[in-house]
Structure formats: C-alpha cells, structure tokens
C-alpha positions as CSV (number, residue, x, y, z in Angstrom):
1,M,-3.4,-2.0,-6.2
2,N,0.1,-2.1,-7.7
3,A,1.0,-3.4,-11.2
4,A,2.2,-6.8,-9.9
5,G,-1.1,-7.3,-8.0
6,L,-3.1,-6.3,-11.1
7,I,-1.2,-8.7,-13.3
8,C,-1.7,-11.5,-10.7
9,A,-5.4,-10.8,-10.7
10,A,-5.6,-10.8,-14.4
11,R,-3.6,-14.0,-14.8
12,T,-5.5,-16.0,-12.2
13,R,-8.8,-14.2,-12.8
14,C,-9.2,-13.6,-9.1
15,T,-12.5,-11.8,-8.7
16,Q,-14.7,-11.1,-5.7
17,T,-18.3,-9.9,-5.9
18,F,-19.3,-7.0,-3.7
19,R,-22.6,-5.2,-3.2
20,R,-22.9,-2.0,-5.1
21,T,-22.2,1.1,-3.1
22,P,-24.1,4.2,-4.4
23,L,-22.1,6.7,-6.5
24,L,-18.8,5.0,-6.1
25,L,-18.7,2.5,-8.9
26,S,-21.1,1.6,-11.7
27,P,-22.5,-1.9,-11.8
28,V,-21.5,-4.5,-14.4
29,S,-24.8,-4.2,-16.1
30,S,-27.8,-2.0,-15.6
31,S,-29.9,-4.8,-14.2
32,S,-27.2,-6.0,-11.8
33,S,-26.7,-4.6,-8.3
34,S,-23.1,-5.9,-7.9
35,F,-19.8,-5.4,-9.6
36,K,-16.6,-7.4,-9.9
37,V,-13.3,-6.3,-8.4
38,P,-10.0,-8.0,-9.4
39,R,-8.3,-9.2,-6.3
40,C,-5.4,-11.4,-5.3
41,W,-5.5,-13.0,-1.9
42,Q,-1.8,-12.7,-1.1
43,S,0.9,-10.3,-2.3
44,T,4.6,-10.9,-2.5
45,Q,5.6,-7.3,-2.9
46,A,5.0,-4.3,-0.7
47,V,2.1,-2.1,-1.7
48,P,2.6,1.7,-1.4
49,A,0.4,2.9,1.5
50,G,0.8,6.6,0.4
51,R,2.8,8.9,-1.8
52,I,4.2,11.1,0.9
53,P,5.9,10.1,4.2
54,Y,4.2,10.1,7.6
55,R,5.4,12.6,10.2
56,V,5.4,10.8,13.6
57,K,6.5,11.6,17.1
58,L,8.5,8.7,18.5
59,S,9.3,8.1,22.2
60,A,12.7,6.9,23.4
61,G,12.8,3.2,24.4
62,K,9.4,2.4,23.0
63,R,9.3,-0.5,20.6
64,Y,7.5,0.2,17.2
65,A,6.5,-2.1,14.4
66,W,6.7,-0.3,11.0
67,C,4.4,-1.8,8.3
68,A,6.6,-3.1,5.5
69,C,3.8,-4.6,3.4
70,G,1.5,-1.6,3.0
71,H,-1.7,-3.4,3.9
72,S,-2.0,-2.0,7.5
73,K,-5.0,0.2,8.3
74,K,-2.9,1.9,11.0
75,Q,-0.2,3.3,8.7
76,P,2.7,3.7,9.2
77,F,2.5,1.1,11.9
78,C,1.7,-2.6,11.6
79,D,-1.8,-3.9,12.6
80,G,-1.1,-7.6,11.6
81,A,-2.8,-7.4,8.1
82,H,0.4,-8.9,6.6
83,R,-0.5,-12.3,8.1
84,A,-3.4,-12.7,5.7
85,K,-2.5,-10.4,2.8
86,A,1.3,-10.7,2.6
87,P,2.6,-13.5,4.8
88,N,6.1,-13.3,3.2
89,I,6.6,-9.7,4.3
90,S,7.0,-9.0,8.0
91,P,7.0,-5.7,9.8
92,L,10.3,-3.9,10.8
93,L,10.7,-3.7,14.6
94,F,12.7,-0.7,15.8
95,T,13.3,1.3,19.0
96,P,14.4,4.9,18.8
97,D,17.2,6.0,21.1
98,K,15.7,9.4,21.9
99,D,12.4,11.3,21.7
100,K,12.1,12.8,18.2
101,T,9.8,13.6,15.3
102,V,10.7,11.7,12.2
103,M,9.4,11.0,8.7
104,L,8.4,7.4,8.2
105,C,8.2,6.0,4.7
106,A,4.8,5.4,3.2
107,C,5.8,4.4,-0.3
108,K,7.7,1.3,1.0
109,Q,10.6,1.9,-1.4
110,T,13.0,3.4,1.0
111,K,16.6,2.0,1.4
112,N,16.7,3.3,5.0
113,S,13.7,1.5,6.5
114,P,11.6,2.7,8.2
115,Y,12.8,6.3,7.7
116,C,12.0,8.2,4.5
117,D,15.0,8.8,2.1
118,G,13.1,10.6,-0.6
119,S,12.3,7.5,-2.7
120,H,8.7,8.6,-2.9
121,L,9.8,11.3,-5.4
122,K,10.8,8.5,-7.8
123,V,7.4,6.8,-7.2
124,I,5.5,10.0,-7.9
125,Y,7.6,10.8,-11.0
126,R,7.0,7.2,-12.3
127,D,3.2,7.7,-11.8
128,V,3.2,11.0,-13.5
129,V,5.1,9.7,-16.5
130,K,2.8,6.7,-16.8
131,Y,-0.2,9.0,-16.7
132,V,1.2,11.4,-19.3
133,K,2.0,8.5,-21.6
134,G,-1.5,7.2,-21.2
135,L,-2.9,10.6,-22.5
136,F,-1.1,10.1,-25.8
137,K,-2.2,6.6,-26.6
C-alpha cells in the first residue's frame, strides 16, 4: 500500500476484518482470531507493482494492455482489476511494430509508458532513505 492509500485509510478509518492466517500476522488481541487491515476501496494514484521492471517478449502486431494502476494480478499486463480498485486509471494499449524483448515498467513511475526508463531507481532510493531515517527516530 502506498503512502496516499495509507493516509486515505487512516483518514476514513477504512478497515476490513479478515480471518487470521497462521504465522503471517498476529491477532488484535490474544483471545481474538481476526485482525484489522486498513484498506481503501478505490485508489486515485498508481500503486507500484514491483521495484524492478518486467522482462517480456512481445510479438509484432499483437495488441497488449499494460497495467497502469498496479492492481493487476497478471503484471505487467492488465486483468481488469482497475475497474473495481482504481476506476480513474485505465490501462495503456499498445502494439509493438516488431518482435522484441523489452523491459516493461513495474513501479508505474516511468515517463515512457509502458517501457522502463530507470525511474524505479528513484523509487528504490526514496524507500531506502525513508527506511534509514526511520532507524534514527
């Protein structure tokens, strides 16, 4: 969940109760068998699906739909998850002109959609800085 989604969940107090899965998360209390997870139903910003790009073989003339919202389970391609989770963000449709292997963006911060332009390095750097600052608080 990105920072905007976390702030949204905190402001609106969106929570959803889930059954406790063993060894993944501890329950709210020792007598409870469920836990609360902050959750917003719809996002207005793209969520990073990964920190490094996807290497994909593309076929000439075939139409592809690149996931621009980050919610798809079939990354880097769209599976329609944006309809429920991010209706304001639509996938990018593209058709390559020749058969080739390319790097498709996973961080969703690229200026050359859907191709990776190295923006993930900024995302990784920002995450590392945030982590290191957290160590000294």
